[in-house]
N, C-alpha and C positions, 0 to 999 in steps of 0.2 A: 398327657405332655410328661415327661420328667424332663429335670435339668439336666445337661452334662457338664455342669459348673460346680467341680468339687469342693465339699464343705470343709474349713478346716477343721477336722477332728482331733478333738481335745482342748480345742479354742475354752470351753465354757469352765471345765475343771481349771484350769489356768487362770483365767480371767477372775474366776471366784477367788483362787489363791492369790491374786494380787500379782501373778508374773506377769510382765509384758508381753504382749502378744502382737507382732506388727501388721496390722489392717486384716484382722481376720474374716474369714467369709463366711457366714452363718444364716440360717434361714428363720424368716419371721413365721412361727406357727400364729402367732395372733393379734390383735389389741385391745386397749381399753382405755376409753377417754375418763379422765378422774375430773372433775369440775372442782377448783380449787376457790375460795374468795372473791380473786379478782381473773384469773387466769386457767384456760384449760390446761391440762397436762395428759399427756399421754403417756402409757406403758406398755412396752412389747413383752412378750413371749419370744425368746429366741433359741434356736438349736442348733448345733453342731453335727446330728445325723446319730449321735450317741447319747448323749445328754443334753439337758435344756434346762432352764431356769427363766422364770416370770417376773421378774424386776428390775427390769431394764428401763429408765425412766428416759422418755425422748426431749430434748432440750426445745423450749417453747419458741426456738427460731427453727427447729425442723415440723413443728405441728402441721404445715402447710403440705407437706408428704403425705400427711395420713387425710387430711380434709379435700385434697385433690386425687384422689385414687392413684398417686402415685406409687406411695407403698402400702401392700394389703396383704393377708394374709395369703401364705406360702410364695412370698418375695425372697429373693435373695439379696442380702445386703453385706457389704463389706463396710466395718466399723473403720474409720479413716483419723476419727479423736474421740477419746472418751476419757473419762475419770476412772481413776480406780476404785473399786468397790468400798463402799462405806457401812456401818453396822449403823440401823435402825432402830425403832423402840424396840419393834416385834422380834428382834434379833436377827431378821434377815439382812443380806445384803444388797445393796442396792447400786450399780452402776448408771452413771450419767453419761448417754451417749450425744455429742455435740456436734459430730460432722458424719455423715454416712452417705454411700453412695450404694442406689438399687441398681444391681447389676442386673437383675432379669425379674418381671413382672410376674404377680400371684397366678396370673392368665396363662401364664406361657410356661409355668413350674406345671399347676395344674395340680399336684399333691405332694402330701408329705416326705420329706427325703430320711431313708433310712426308719428305724424304731426308736427315737429318743424317750427316754426316760427321764423323770426329774431328776436335778443333780442332788437334791437336799434329800430325797427320798432315799437314792441308790446309795449315799453318803451314809446315811442313819443304818439302812440296814448291812452294811460292810462293817459299820462299828458293833454291830449287835452280834454279827459273827466271829468278829474278832475277840468280843467281850464271851462268848461263850466258849471258844478256843482256849482261853486264857485261864479258864474254871477247871480242864482236865486235871485228875488227882496230878498227873509225870509230867507237871508243865514244866520246863526249868525256867524257872523265875528272875528277873532282871536284880543283880542286888541294890540295898538300898541307897546307897550311897552315889551308884548311877542314875538312880531317880530323882534325886532332888535338882530343882532347876535352879539355873546357872546365877549368881548373884547378879542385879541390877547393876547395870553402869551408871545409870545416871542422865543416861543422853537416848532420845529415840530421835525416828526420821520424823522432820516437821515439814512435809513438802518439798522434800526433795535436798534441802539446804540448810545448814544452821540447826540450833536447838527450838523444841518448842516451847512456847509459851507456858509458864505457870500459874496455878490460880496464888491468892497468898497464901494458903497451907502448902503450897510446895509440888501438888498432882497436877501433871503434864497433861496436856491435851493434844486432841487429833485437831490437825487442818481438815477443813470442809470445805467441798465445793459451795458456793452459795446458792445455787439452785438446790440442791437439796437440803437447805434448814427447814427444818420445821419447828413447832413450842415441843414435842415429844421427845429432843435430843437432851444429852447434858454434857459436860465437860467438851467441850467443842473451841475451836477457833476459826479465824476466817483469814485471807493473805488475800488482800486487795489494793488497789488504786482508788485515789480517792477523785471523783471525775469533778464534782461543784459542792460547795460549802456556800452555805448561808451565813448572813449575819446574824448578830446577838440581837436576840428580841426579848421585851420583856413581856410579862403576862398578868392578867390579875383577874381574878374571880371571886365566886364563893367560897371553895374550898381555899385560898390563900393568892399569895402572888411569889413571881420567882423570874427566874430568866431563862432561855434556849436557844439552841443552836441546831442544825440539822445539816447532814451532809451525805453526799451520795456514794458508794463505793463498788468496785466493778471486779471482777475477774472473767475468765474464760467460760465459766458457766453463767453469768448474768449478774446482774447488780440487783442491789438493795437500799432502800434508806436508810439511815441511822440519824436518830433525836437525842442530845444531850441537856438533861434539865438540873437545874441550879446548881448544885456544887460542882457535878458533873461538866456542867457547859464551862463553871469556872477553868476547869481543871484541863480541859480538852482543847480547848480555843484555839489556842497559840502554838497549840502542838500540830494541829492535822491543816498541813496545808495540800492544795490542790494540785494533782498530778504523782505525788510521795505514794509511795506501797507500805503499806502500814500491817500488822497483824494485830486482829482485836480477839479479846477470850474473855468472856464470861458478860453474857449479855440477855435481855430479853426480847422474845419476840411476840409479836402482836398481828393480831392480821390487819392489813392496809388499808388505809382509807384512799380509795384512788381518787377524792376530790383534789386531796393535796400530793399526791404521791405520782409520779412521772415511771417509776421503776415495773418491771415485770415481772415481780416477785409478790408471791401470793402473802408473805408477810414484811413487819418490817422491825427494826431493833432499836430494844432502848437500852442505853448503857446504864450500868449502876455503880454502887461504891466501890464494889468489887471488881470492877473491869480492871483489864489491864490493854496499854496500848503501846506497841512498841515499832519502831522504824525497822523497815525491813530493808536487807542488808541489799547491796547492788546488785547482787547475782542474781537474788531472788526477785527481786524488783523487776528485773528484763523479762521474767516470766510472764508477769503477769498485763494484761493487755490494756492500750492507750484508751481515751475517751470513745464511747461509741456515741454515736448520734441515731435517732429513728425519726428524720425529717418527713414533717409534713407539709405537702404544698399549700401554699397561702389560699388558694381557691378551696380547698376541702378541709379548712378550717371550720367552718359551717357548720361539721357534721362532729364536731368535738368538744362544743359550747362546755363550760364546767369541768372540764379536764386540763391536765397539764401535758404541754406536748412540744415535740424541739423542731424549728424552723430555721430557714433560711433565706433570707434576701436580701434586695440592694435597695441602701438608704435611698431615699427619693427625697423627703425632707426631714428636717430637723427643727422642731420649737425650739424657743430660749427657754430656759431653764426658770420657772416659778414656784411657787409655796402656794398651798393647800392647807386651811385649818381641818383637821379630823376631830371634829366636835363629840363622837363617840371617846375619843382618848384624851380630849382635850389638849391636842398637842399641833404643834407645825410642821409638815412634812415638805419635802422637796419631790419636784414631779418635773415629767420632761416629757413631751409627746414625739413621736418620729413617726414615720413612716415607709413602709417597706414595702417591694414588689419583687414578682419573680419570674418564671418563666412559664408561669402558668396565666401569665397576664391579669393577674389579680394584686389589689392594694387592700394594705389593711396598716390601721393604726395602731401604734406599738405604747402604750404610757408606762414608762420606766421611773420606778419609785427611789426613792431613798441615795443612796451612794453610788447606784446605777445613773442615774439620772444627775448627779451632781459628774461624775467622771466621765461622761458620753462626750467626746469631741472631736469626734471622728467626722470628715467631709462629705459629700455629699458622694452616690456613687459607691461608698466603700462594701463591702461584703460583713452584714451580720447576720452574728449564729446566736439565737437563743435556745438555750435548755431547759425546759421542766418551766415553759410561761406560761401563763392561763387565758385560757379561752372564755371568752362570756360573749352575751348577748347585746351588752351594753350597747347602742347606737350599730344595731343591726348583728355585727360581727366585730369585735377586738380584740385586743390582747394585753397584758398589764405582766409585770415582772412580782414576783412576790420571794421571800426571803433566799428561798432554794434558789433560785432564777439565775443561771449565770449568761451574760453577757459577752462575746466574742469578737471584737474586731478583724477581719481581714487575716480569719484561720487558714495554715498550711493544710489544708485537708481539699480533697479532689473537688469533693463537691462546691466549694468557694471557688474554683478556679474555672470550674465549670457553667456558675451563674456568670462569673465575671464576662468570659468571653460571650454569653448569649448577649450581654446588656453593650458590649461594646460593638459588638454586630448587628444592631438593630434593633435589639430589646427596648433601649431608651427611646427609640421614637414610636414604640407601640403604645396605645392607648391602653388603660388598664379599666379592670372593673374593679369599683371603689366597692369594698365590702364594709366598710367604719361609716355612719352616718355622721358628716361635716369633715369628714377627714381630708375630703378633696372635691372634686366637681360633681357631679350626678346628683341624681333628681331624688336622691333622700328626705324624709319628709321633714325629720327632725334635726337638720344642717338648719346653719344661723343665717338663713334668707335673709339679705338687705337688697336695697335698690341701689343704685350708685349715687343717687340722691341722700339718702341715708347717711354718707359718707361726712356730710356736711351740717346735716338737717341733725343728728347725733353726736357731734364732736368726736368720730373712731377718731383710734388715735391718738389722742390728745391727753392719754394716760399713759402712768409710768411704764405699764406693758401694753405691746401690738394689739390690736385686735385682730380679729380673722372673720373672714364673713365668706359668704356664698353667693355668686351672683349668676345671673343668665344674661351675659348681652352679646353685644354684636362687634364687629371688629371694624372699624372706620377705617385706619389708615395705619401702615407700619413705615418708619423712615428709614431711608436706606443709607445712611450716611454714617458711620463711626458707630456699627452696630459687629463689628469684627475686629479680633486683633488676633496680633500671634504668639502664641503662647509658648511657654517649655515644653517640651517633646515628653516629658518625666510624668509618666501616671501619676504621680503623689505631688506633683506641682502644677499649678494654672497659671502660674504668674507671667506677666508681660516681659517677651523677650526683647533686647536691643540687636537691631540691623547691624554687624560689623563692616558690610559695605564689602566683606570680603571673603563670601560665601557661608559665612559662621555668624551664629545668632546664640546672643550670652543673656543666662538667666542670670540675675545679680543673686538672687534666694538661692538656687542650688550651687552658685559660684563656679559654674562651669559653659564650655559652650559646644555648640553642635551645629552641624551640616541642615540641620533642619529643623521646622517648627510643627506647632498643628494650630490649628485655626480655632478660636472662641467666638460664641459670638452672644450677644447683649441688644434685644429687642425693643424698642421704643415704640408704643403703639396707643394710639388714640381707641375710644372703645365708650360705646355707648349701652343704655336701656330706653326703656321709654319714658324716662324720665330725668335724667341727667348722663353726662359725658366724663370722662376724666383721662390724662394719662398714666401710661402703667409702664412696670418695666418688667418682663419677662426672661429670666437667666438662661442659661443652657439646656437642661434638659428638657423645660417646658416648650424653650423656643425649637428645640427639633421634633417634639410633636407635633408642632401647629402646621411648619412648615413642611413636615414629612420628609425630612433630608436632615444629614448630618450637618454640623458646624464646617467640616472640611469641604465637604461637598458643596456648600454653599458658597463658600472662601473659593474653591477650584473655577466656580460658576463664576465670581467678582473678575476673577484675573484672567480668563478667557472669553468669558462670552455676555456682557454687561447687559444686551435685551435680555437674555433667559435670569440671568441674576435678580433684575429688575420684576419679572414675570413669577418667580419664586415669590417674593415679597407681596408683592400683589394677590396673590393665590388665597389668602386668609381674608381680604378686603371682604368687608359685608357677608362674614361670616358667623354663625350664632354658637356658643361654646358654653360653658358650665365651669364657671371659675371659682376657684377659692383664693382670697386673694389677702395679702399682710398688709394694716394699715396703720402708720406709726409718723406722725410729727417728731421733723429734726427741726434744727436751726442750722440756718446757712449765710455764712454772712450777716448774722444777729437778724436773720431774716426766716420769719416760721412757716413752714411748707409741708405738706400732708406727703409724704411719699408712698405709692401705693406699688405692692410686687406681686407678681403672680405666683402661686404657691402648687398650683396643678390647675390644669386644664384637663378635661375630658368632653369628648362629642354630647351635642345635644340631645335627649332623649323627649321627644314631643309626650310620648305616654307619661312619663315620670312627670313633667312642667306641668302637664295637664293636671296629674292629680295631686301635686301641688297647689296649682290656682284652686281647685276645689275644696282643699283645706282652707286655702285663705277665706275662701266665699261662706264655707260653711260657718268660721268664728267671727266673719262679720254678722252674719245672720243672727247669728247667738248673742250680738251686742246687747 
């Protein structure tokens, strides 16, 4: 079967000359998979029915078309976005295809259209024919003056606008797409947007000592990691800013280390003494795409241990800022642990280090985006920030709005699968298991920092008085409002009045295990999980049906759960008292708890 779709004749010649061709229709003659150090690339051979060429590199975002069998030999494709041809080491011109449509599959076409010949070979033959013609004795020759090249103007095209950056010797460079960079090219430059920037770090080993920082840049062909050492780190650290577009010329490429590199590029860039970085003009900057994320669901992070990933989640809880001593470096570091959940109903603990830990002040239920955070198997599965990690709170992206909507429309009341040992309820064996009696016998919570423990306990009673309050309807404010008795409610924090309010809940419960009992406080998110309803629904019951309201509170009586508790002593009216707060609640798993008890018995038997 042949295709009734007409190919764009002459497109191959025009593309390789650098002419702009709008959405050319070509046939894929074949493809070849090329395995790079970290990622597979696919090279296509395309034809316009007259000429063919085999140096079209498919953007890695399109690899799935070949792997899924959508794009195969004899397919008809329409190139909708591509980079102008670039010369590589062997003198061949390479075109980077960033977007295409498969118009007709190879099975439907069934055969090669026309008798295309390789464009490079055809051009060489034409050149030899012209040369032989010029050698004829009676050939009229062009005057020598007409054969002279025009004088250089000192300017050349640089990515569409502006002057090209130059090397210290004055040689101009060509702007290359990041996706086409290899160590075998020279005199190249890139124009790209900084998507993340790490903190300045110091290093020391047998070869010496110094400082370094890394940042990631992006254009419409891909992204790449850039690292600066020593003098270059001091020189460029204050210049490089996240979100701005720069031209970078003269740098060294080396194979990327996937353990510390979350980009899709086979290589990473190291700046040199002769590196030139210039801020791009506003018009040029608009052409460069903004930050891109490759989000992984929290439930999938166990499959990405020892790699850097992007993830997005709702802040479920955050511990206080603390300090730890890093013995290997003999220094103190700031650390904060937070828990994130997403619509996969999974929860993970994230450890924030350094500046990210210190400046993190977001309230619960905020959307947190982590770019290039490291996944490890510590405590089962957990995450931590490194120098190049970027933490963004409530970003203006569609994924954040969708996640927030899921959480507000029922996600917050759903039980989660806790991936990190000791970060929540759950029956993980390495959790900081305690009994309620241990709170008193071990004087938990009496030190400067609070203690976090995991217990298996049963709810005995839930108070029904003073557990609801009317709060400001603003999503970013949970302060109590004042009823003005005229149909309006005033929030002093927001300095505004509103005709409505939202209910907030704080439960006071008495719980017990086999050894002791205690009163605990349970705030909004965990209370809604326990009651299996929202605070607003509970408030509506209180206003309309007192019996159902009391039944809802009694529904948790004599039920057992895994609780993560925060224990801290404070003074009230000069009296020392211990406050116990529920940080996380999850359904009790008998299988997991039996495993925990078996482990305890084994430890006792080995004493």
